[in-house]
C-alpha positions as CSV (number, residue, x, y, z in Angstrom):
1,M,-37.8,-97.4,81.7
2,S,-40.5,-96.9,79.3
3,H,-42.0,-94.2,81.4
4,I,-38.6,-92.5,81.8
5,W,-38.6,-92.1,77.9
6,K,-42.1,-90.9,77.8
7,S,-41.4,-88.1,80.3
8,I,-38.3,-87.1,78.0
9,A,-40.3,-87.2,75.0
10,G,-43.0,-85.1,76.5
11,T,-40.3,-82.6,77.7
12,V,-38.5,-82.4,74.3
13,V,-42.0,-81.8,72.5
14,L,-43.1,-79.1,75.1
15,F,-39.8,-77.2,74.6
16,G,-40.0,-77.6,70.9
17,L,-43.5,-76.2,70.7
18,T,-42.4,-73.3,73.2
19,Y,-39.4,-72.4,70.7
20,L,-41.7,-72.7,67.6
21,Q,-44.5,-70.8,69.0
22,L,-42.3,-67.9,70.1
23,T,-40.6,-67.8,66.8
24,A,-43.6,-67.9,64.8
25,Q,-45.5,-65.0,66.7
26,D,-42.8,-63.2,68.0
27,T,-43.0,-59.4,68.2
28,A,-40.1,-56.7,68.7
29,R,-41.3,-55.9,72.1
30,Y,-40.8,-59.4,73.5
31,K,-37.8,-60.4,71.2
32,G,-35.4,-62.6,72.9
33,M,-37.5,-63.7,75.7
34,T,-38.1,-67.6,76.4
35,V,-41.3,-68.7,77.9
36,N,-41.6,-72.1,79.1
37,L,-45.2,-73.4,78.8
38,D,-46.9,-76.4,80.5
39,E,-49.0,-79.2,78.7
40,V,-52.3,-77.4,79.4
41,I,-50.6,-74.1,77.6
42,V,-49.4,-75.9,74.7
43,A,-52.9,-77.4,74.5
44,A,-54.6,-74.1,74.5
45,K,-52.2,-72.6,72.3
46,R,-53.3,-75.1,69.5
47,I,-57.0,-73.6,69.8
48,G,-55.8,-70.0,69.7
49,F,-54.1,-69.1,73.0
50,D,-51.6,-66.2,72.0
51,V,-48.6,-66.1,74.3
52,N,-47.5,-62.7,73.1
53,S,-50.8,-61.2,73.7
54,F,-51.0,-62.9,77.3
55,I,-47.5,-61.4,78.0
56,K,-48.6,-58.0,76.9
57,R,-51.7,-58.3,79.2
58,V,-49.5,-59.1,82.3
59,E,-47.2,-56.0,81.5
60,D,-50.2,-53.6,80.7
61,D,-52.6,-55.0,83.7
62,T,-54.3,-52.1,85.5
63,T,-56.7,-54.4,87.1
64,F,-54.6,-54.8,90.5
65,Y,-54.2,-51.2,91.0
66,R,-57.7,-50.5,90.0
67,A,-58.7,-53.2,92.9
68,F,-56.6,-51.3,95.6
69,K,-58.3,-48.0,94.7
70,N,-61.9,-50.1,95.1
71,L,-61.0,-49.8,98.7
72,H,-61.9,-46.2,98.7
73,V,-65.5,-46.9,97.1
74,V,-66.9,-49.5,99.6
75,G,-67.3,-49.9,103.3
76,F,-65.5,-53.0,104.9
77,D,-64.2,-54.6,107.9
78,A,-60.5,-54.9,108.5
79,V,-58.1,-56.8,110.7
80,N,-54.8,-55.2,110.8
81,D,-51.8,-56.8,112.3
82,I,-48.4,-55.0,112.4
83,R,-45.3,-56.1,114.2
84,V,-41.8,-54.6,114.0
85,L,-39.1,-57.3,114.9
86,D,-35.6,-56.8,116.7
87,K,-32.4,-58.5,115.4
88,Q,-33.3,-61.6,117.1
89,A,-36.7,-61.6,115.3
90,A,-38.5,-60.8,118.6
91,I,-41.5,-58.5,118.4
92,Q,-40.3,-55.2,119.4
93,A,-43.3,-53.0,118.8
94,S,-46.9,-54.3,117.4
95,L,-50.3,-52.7,116.7
96,Y,-53.4,-54.9,116.3
97,N,-57.0,-53.4,115.6
98,E,-59.9,-54.0,113.8
99,T,-61.3,-51.0,111.7
100,H,-64.8,-50.4,110.2
101,Q,-65.3,-48.2,107.0
102,E,-68.2,-46.4,106.0
103,V,-68.5,-44.9,102.5
104,K,-71.4,-42.1,102.0
105,G,-71.1,-40.7,98.6
106,K,-67.6,-40.4,97.8
107,C,-66.4,-39.9,101.3
108,M,-64.8,-42.2,103.8
109,T,-64.7,-42.5,107.7
110,M,-63.2,-45.2,109.7
111,K,-64.0,-46.3,113.2
112,V,-61.4,-48.3,115.0
113,A,-62.0,-51.0,117.9
114,N,-60.2,-53.5,119.9
115,E,-56.7,-51.5,119.4
116,K,-53.4,-53.1,121.4
117,V,-50.5,-51.9,121.2
118,T,-47.0,-52.9,122.3
119,G,-43.5,-51.2,122.5
120,D,-42.7,-47.9,120.9
121,F,-44.9,-48.4,118.0
122,Y,-46.0,-44.6,118.4
123,T,-43.8,-41.9,119.5
124,R,-44.6,-39.7,122.5
125,K,-46.7,-37.2,120.5
126,G,-48.4,-40.3,119.2
127,N,-47.1,-40.5,115.7
128,Y,-45.9,-43.6,114.1
129,N,-42.2,-44.4,115.2
130,Y,-41.7,-46.6,112.1
131,Y,-41.5,-46.3,108.4
132,T,-43.6,-49.4,107.8
133,A,-46.4,-48.7,110.0
134,E,-46.6,-45.1,108.4
135,L,-46.9,-46.4,105.2
136,Y,-49.4,-48.8,106.1
137,A,-51.5,-46.2,107.7
138,N,-51.3,-44.0,104.6
139,L,-52.5,-46.9,102.4
140,F,-55.2,-48.4,104.8
141,F,-56.2,-46.2,107.5
142,V,-58.6,-43.2,107.2
143,K,-58.3,-40.3,109.9
144,G,-61.5,-38.0,110.0
145,T,-63.4,-37.8,106.7
146,V,-61.5,-38.4,103.5
147,C,-63.1,-37.9,100.1
148,A,-62.0,-39.5,96.8
149,D,-62.3,-38.3,93.2
150,D,-64.0,-39.9,90.4
151,A,-61.1,-42.2,89.8
152,G,-61.0,-43.3,93.7
153,E,-58.0,-41.0,94.1
154,T,-57.8,-39.5,97.8
155,P,-55.6,-36.7,98.8
156,E,-52.1,-37.2,99.9
157,R,-52.0,-36.8,103.4
158,S,-48.1,-36.8,103.9
159,G,-45.4,-34.6,102.3
160,G,-41.7,-34.5,101.5
161,S,-39.9,-37.8,101.4
162,L,-42.7,-40.0,102.7
163,A,-45.0,-38.8,99.8
164,R,-42.2,-39.5,97.4
165,H,-41.4,-43.1,98.8
166,K,-45.1,-43.9,99.3
167,A,-45.5,-42.9,95.2
168,Q,-42.5,-45.2,94.6
169,L,-43.6,-48.1,96.7
170,K,-47.1,-48.0,94.9
171,Q,-45.4,-48.2,91.6
172,L,-43.3,-51.4,92.8
173,I,-46.7,-52.8,94.2
174,F,-49.2,-52.1,91.5
175,N,-47.0,-52.1,88.5
176,P,-44.3,-54.7,89.2
177,G,-42.0,-55.2,86.1
178,K,-42.0,-51.5,85.0
179,P,-39.4,-49.1,85.8
180,V,-39.9,-46.8,88.9
181,R,-39.0,-43.2,88.2
182,G,-37.1,-41.5,90.8
183,V,-35.5,-44.5,92.7
184,P,-31.6,-44.3,91.8
185,I,-30.1,-47.6,91.2
186,V,-32.8,-50.0,91.2
187,G,-35.6,-48.0,89.2
188,Q,-34.6,-49.7,85.6
189,K,-33.7,-52.9,87.2
190,V,-37.4,-54.0,87.9
191,A,-38.2,-53.4,84.3
192,I,-38.3,-57.4,83.8
193,F,-39.9,-56.8,80.5
194,N,-37.2,-54.7,78.9
195,Y,-34.6,-56.7,76.6
196,E,-31.5,-55.6,79.0
197,V,-33.3,-57.1,82.1
198,M,-35.4,-59.9,80.8
199,R,-32.2,-62.1,80.2
200,F,-31.7,-62.5,83.7
201,Y,-35.1,-64.5,84.1
202,D,-36.7,-67.6,83.4
203,F,-40.2,-67.0,82.4
204,S,-43.3,-69.7,82.3
205,I,-47.0,-69.8,81.9
206,S,-49.0,-72.6,83.3
207,A,-52.6,-73.3,84.1
208,E,-53.7,-74.2,87.7
209,N,-56.3,-73.4,90.3
210,Y,-55.9,-70.7,92.6
211,V,-56.3,-71.1,96.4
212,D,-60.0,-70.5,96.2
213,G,-60.4,-72.8,93.4
214,T,-60.6,-70.2,90.7
215,P,-59.1,-71.6,87.4
216,C,-56.2,-69.4,86.4
217,Y,-53.4,-68.8,83.9
218,V,-50.3,-68.1,85.9
219,F,-47.3,-65.9,84.8
220,T,-44.1,-66.7,86.8
221,A,-40.7,-64.7,86.7
222,K,-38.0,-65.9,88.7
223,A,-34.3,-64.8,88.6
224,K,-32.0,-67.4,86.8
225,P,-30.2,-69.6,89.3
226,G,-26.4,-69.6,89.1
227,L,-26.2,-65.8,88.0
228,S,-22.7,-64.5,88.3
229,R,-22.2,-61.9,91.0
230,I,-22.1,-59.0,88.2
231,D,-25.5,-60.1,86.6
232,R,-27.2,-60.8,90.2
233,A,-26.3,-57.2,90.8
234,D,-28.8,-56.3,88.1
235,V,-31.6,-58.3,89.4
236,V,-34.1,-56.7,91.9
237,I,-37.2,-58.8,91.4
238,D,-36.4,-62.2,92.8
239,E,-39.7,-63.7,91.8
240,L,-43.2,-62.5,90.5
241,I,-46.1,-64.9,90.2
242,T,-49.4,-63.8,89.1
243,W,-52.7,-65.5,89.0
244,F,-55.0,-64.5,86.1
245,N,-58.7,-65.6,86.1
246,K,-59.1,-67.7,83.0
247,D,-62.7,-66.3,82.4
248,N,-62.0,-62.6,82.4
249,F,-58.0,-62.3,82.8
250,E,-58.4,-60.4,86.2
251,I,-55.6,-60.9,88.7
252,V,-56.9,-63.0,91.6
253,G,-53.7,-63.2,93.3
254,R,-50.1,-61.9,93.1
255,K,-46.8,-63.2,94.9
256,Y,-43.4,-61.4,94.6
257,A,-39.9,-61.3,96.3
258,L,-37.6,-58.1,95.8
259,S,-34.1,-57.9,97.6
260,Y,-31.1,-55.7,96.7
261,K,-28.1,-54.8,98.5
262,T,-25.3,-51.9,98.1
263,M,-22.9,-50.2,100.3
264,L,-25.4,-47.5,101.0
265,F,-28.9,-49.7,101.4
266,D,-30.4,-52.8,101.4
267,F,-33.9,-54.4,101.4
268,N,-35.3,-58.0,101.1
269,V,-39.3,-57.8,101.0
270,K,-41.6,-60.6,100.1
271,M,-45.7,-59.8,99.6
272,N,-48.8,-61.8,98.8
273,V,-52.1,-60.2,97.9
274,Q,-55.1,-62.2,97.5
275,M,-58.2,-60.6,95.5
276,T,-62.1,-61.1,96.1
277,K,-64.9,-59.8,94.4
278,F,-68.0,-57.4,95.4
279,N,-70.6,-55.8,93.6
280,G,-68.6,-56.6,90.4
281,L,-65.7,-54.9,91.8
282,L,-62.2,-56.5,92.3
283,I,-60.9,-55.8,95.8
284,P,-58.2,-57.1,98.0
285,S,-59.3,-59.7,100.7
286,L,-55.7,-60.4,101.9
287,V,-52.2,-58.7,102.0
288,T,-49.3,-60.0,103.6
289,Y,-45.9,-58.5,104.1
290,N,-42.4,-59.5,105.5
291,G,-39.8,-57.1,105.0
292,T,-36.6,-55.6,105.9
293,W,-35.3,-52.3,105.1
294,N,-31.7,-50.5,105.7
295,V,-31.6,-47.0,104.4
296,P,-29.3,-44.0,105.1
297,F,-30.0,-42.1,108.0
298,K,-32.5,-44.6,109.3
299,K,-32.1,-47.7,111.7
300,R,-32.6,-51.3,109.8
301,E,-36.2,-52.1,110.3
302,T,-37.8,-55.5,109.8
303,A,-41.4,-55.9,109.9
304,V,-44.4,-58.1,109.2
305,F,-48.1,-57.4,108.8
306,V,-51.2,-58.8,107.7
307,A,-54.1,-57.2,106.4
308,K,-57.5,-58.9,106.0
309,F,-60.7,-57.1,104.3
310,L,-64.0,-58.5,104.7
311,N,-67.7,-57.8,105.0
312,F,-67.9,-55.3,102.2
313,T,-70.9,-53.1,101.7
314,P,-71.9,-50.5,99.2
315,P,-71.8,-46.7,99.6
316,Q,-74.8,-45.3,101.6
C-alpha cells in the first residue's frame, strides 16, 4: 500500500511543479498551454531548464529542414523501396532501386542500380503513374545534372499543381505545427502552437535516449482522447514526437501522424525520420512513410516507402 501512496504523491508533486512552472514563467505566446513534465525535466528545471524557451525552440526549429537540404551538398548511397497498395493491402505496384549520388562543387549527379519494378508503377511513356512516387522522386532522385544554390536549394523540376503540393508537403514535413499557406480547410488546423488549436492537445516534455543511444529531450504533442466530433474536426496532427539532442538541441528523430476527413477528401499519413551526422552536418539516415490519400479527381492512393541514406562522402 505504501508504494501506491508514494506513486500518488510523486504524481501530485510532478503536476504541482508543472503548474507552478508554467504560471511563473508563462509568456503571452504560450499562455493557456499545459505541459506535463517527467521527473528528469522537473529536476532539470530546478537548475535552469526553461520550458517556455524549449517550446519556442521546438516551434522555431530549422535544423530539421536544413538536414534535408544537406542531401544536396553531400554524396551518398541510398536504398529506395516504394510500394503502392490495393484495397486489400496487397502490392499493386512497386519500385526498388539503389542510387549513388556524387557532388562536384554545387552540382549533383545520380546513378541507379539494381532497379526492380512491378505493376503499373510507370506509365507507357515512362512517367510515374502514382502521386506518391512522383513526390518521392522530386524529393530524393536526381535526373541528369542538378546544381544547388548557396542555400542548398535546387530548381523546381515540376510545375503547376505538383509544384504547389510539393511545397505544401514540405511545409508539413519540415515545419509541423505551423500553418500551411494555400491549403484550404486544414492549413490553419496544423498550427498546434496557436491558442485556438493547442487546446485540443496534450503536451509533454520528457528525457530519454533515442534509438541510437543519444540522450534526448523529447517533446510530444498528442490529440486529447475523447474529443467531441466537432472538436475532432479541428485536429489534423494526431501525434508529433520530436527527439532533441541534449548537447546541442539538434533534432535526431521525429515521428508524426496526420489525418483528416471531409466529404471532398481525406488522408491518413504516418512518418518517421531518423537523423545522423556527417562532417558536422545533420542529415537524414532513414525516412519511412505509410499513408493513404483520397483527393478530388484522383483515385484513392495508399503507399508505403522506406528511404535509407548511407556511405556519405564530401563534395569533390
